[in-house]
C-alpha positions as CSV (number, residue, x, y, z in Angstrom):
1,Q,-1.5,16.8,46.4
2,V,-1.3,13.1,45.4
3,Q,-0.9,10.6,48.2
4,L,0.4,7.1,47.6
5,V,-0.4,4.2,49.9
6,E,1.4,0.9,49.7
7,S,-0.1,-2.4,50.9
8,G,0.5,-6.1,50.6
9,G,3.7,-6.4,52.6
10,G,4.2,-9.1,55.2
11,L,6.2,-12.0,56.4
12,V,6.9,-14.8,53.9
13,Q,9.3,-17.8,53.8
14,A,12.1,-17.9,51.3
15,G,10.8,-19.0,47.9
16,G,7.4,-17.5,48.5
17,S,5.5,-14.7,46.8
18,L,3.9,-11.4,47.7
19,K,2.1,-8.8,45.6
20,L,2.4,-5.2,46.6
21,S,-0.1,-2.5,45.7
22,C,0.3,1.2,45.5
23,A,-2.9,3.2,45.3
24,A,-3.2,6.9,44.7
25,S,-5.6,9.4,46.3
26,G,-5.9,13.1,46.0
27,G,-4.3,13.0,42.6
28,T,-3.7,10.9,39.6
29,L,-1.0,8.5,38.3
30,S,-2.3,9.1,34.8
31,R,0.5,9.9,32.4
32,Y,3.2,9.5,35.1
33,P,5.9,6.8,35.1
34,M,6.0,4.9,38.4
35,G,8.7,3.3,40.4
36,W,9.3,0.9,43.3
37,F,12.2,1.3,45.6
38,R,13.3,-0.5,48.8
39,Q,15.4,0.2,51.8
40,A,16.9,-2.4,54.1
41,P,18.1,-1.7,57.6
42,G,21.4,0.2,57.6
43,K,21.4,0.5,53.8
44,E,20.6,3.2,51.3
45,R,17.3,3.2,49.4
46,E,17.7,1.4,46.2
47,F,15.8,1.1,42.9
48,V,13.7,-2.0,42.3
49,A,11.5,-1.5,39.3
50,A,9.8,1.2,37.1
51,I,7.1,1.3,34.6
52,S,6.2,3.8,31.9
53,W,2.8,5.4,31.1
54,P,0.5,3.8,30.1
55,G,2.3,0.6,30.9
56,G,4.1,-2.3,29.2
57,Q,7.7,-3.2,29.7
58,G,9.3,-2.5,33.0
59,T,12.9,-1.7,34.0
60,Y,14.3,-3.8,36.8
61,A,17.3,-3.9,39.1
62,D,19.5,-6.8,38.3
63,S,18.9,-8.3,41.7
64,V,15.2,-8.8,41.0
65,K,15.1,-9.3,37.3
66,G,13.2,-12.5,36.4
67,R,11.6,-12.7,39.8
68,F,9.7,-9.4,40.2
69,T,7.1,-7.9,37.8
70,I,5.8,-4.3,37.9
71,S,2.4,-3.5,36.4
72,R,-0.3,-0.9,36.6
73,D,-4.1,-0.7,36.3
74,N,-4.8,2.8,35.1
75,S,-8.5,2.4,35.6
76,K,-7.8,1.8,39.3
77,N,-5.1,4.4,39.6
78,T,-2.9,1.6,41.1
79,V,0.5,0.2,40.5
80,Y,1.6,-3.3,41.5
81,L,4.8,-5.2,42.3
82,E,4.5,-9.0,42.1
83,M,7.4,-10.6,43.8
84,N,8.2,-14.3,43.4
85,S,11.0,-16.6,44.5
86,L,11.6,-14.2,47.4
87,K,15.0,-14.3,49.2
88,P,16.0,-13.2,52.6
89,E,18.0,-10.4,51.0
90,D,14.7,-9.0,49.6
91,T,13.8,-8.0,53.2
92,A,13.2,-4.3,53.2
93,V,10.6,-1.5,53.4
94,Y,9.2,-1.1,49.9
95,Y,8.2,2.3,48.6
96,C,6.3,3.3,45.5
97,A,6.9,6.7,43.9
98,R,5.5,8.9,41.1
99,N,7.9,10.4,38.7
100,S,8.1,14.2,38.8
101,K,7.5,14.4,35.1
102,A,4.6,13.2,33.1
103,A,5.1,11.3,29.8
104,P,6.6,11.9,27.4
105,F,9.2,13.8,29.5
106,G,9.3,11.3,32.4
107,N,10.7,7.9,31.9
108,R,11.4,4.6,33.8
109,S,14.1,6.3,35.8
110,V,16.3,4.3,38.3
111,Y,17.1,7.4,40.2
112,S,15.1,8.3,43.3
113,S,15.7,12.0,42.7
114,D,13.5,11.8,39.6
115,Y,10.5,10.9,41.7
116,A,8.5,13.6,43.5
117,Y,5.8,11.7,45.5
118,W,6.4,8.8,47.8
119,G,4.3,6.4,49.8
120,Q,5.0,5.6,53.5
121,G,6.3,2.2,52.7
122,T,5.3,-1.4,53.4
123,Q,7.5,-3.9,55.2
124,V,8.5,-7.1,53.5
125,T,10.3,-9.7,55.6
126,V,11.6,-12.9,54.0
127,S,12.6,-15.6,56.5
128,S,15.1,-18.3,55.6
């Protein structure tokens, strides 16, 4: 059973940057598309970014396009989310997730229902 652990969250001022990491244990991320989602207080969980196997171009929510970059280091079984020009509305708990289907069947889905394994989340707070 794969376990995902996010890290790198914290408190940052508006305009600042953070880089989140998602490491896997007990299983592999090899051949699986990966995604990042977030959930703000009182709101539904929403898609942020996704990346294919073995990597390359990502898919992004319009709200983060041009500011966030998703990447993966397959040798380290880790996925990253680099966040720049952060805004107070980016404040949320950020979750990484592994697609339920390996490539070529899995893709850079924006739907949480397409992801089978989730981390516990890491808090990102952006102050104004």
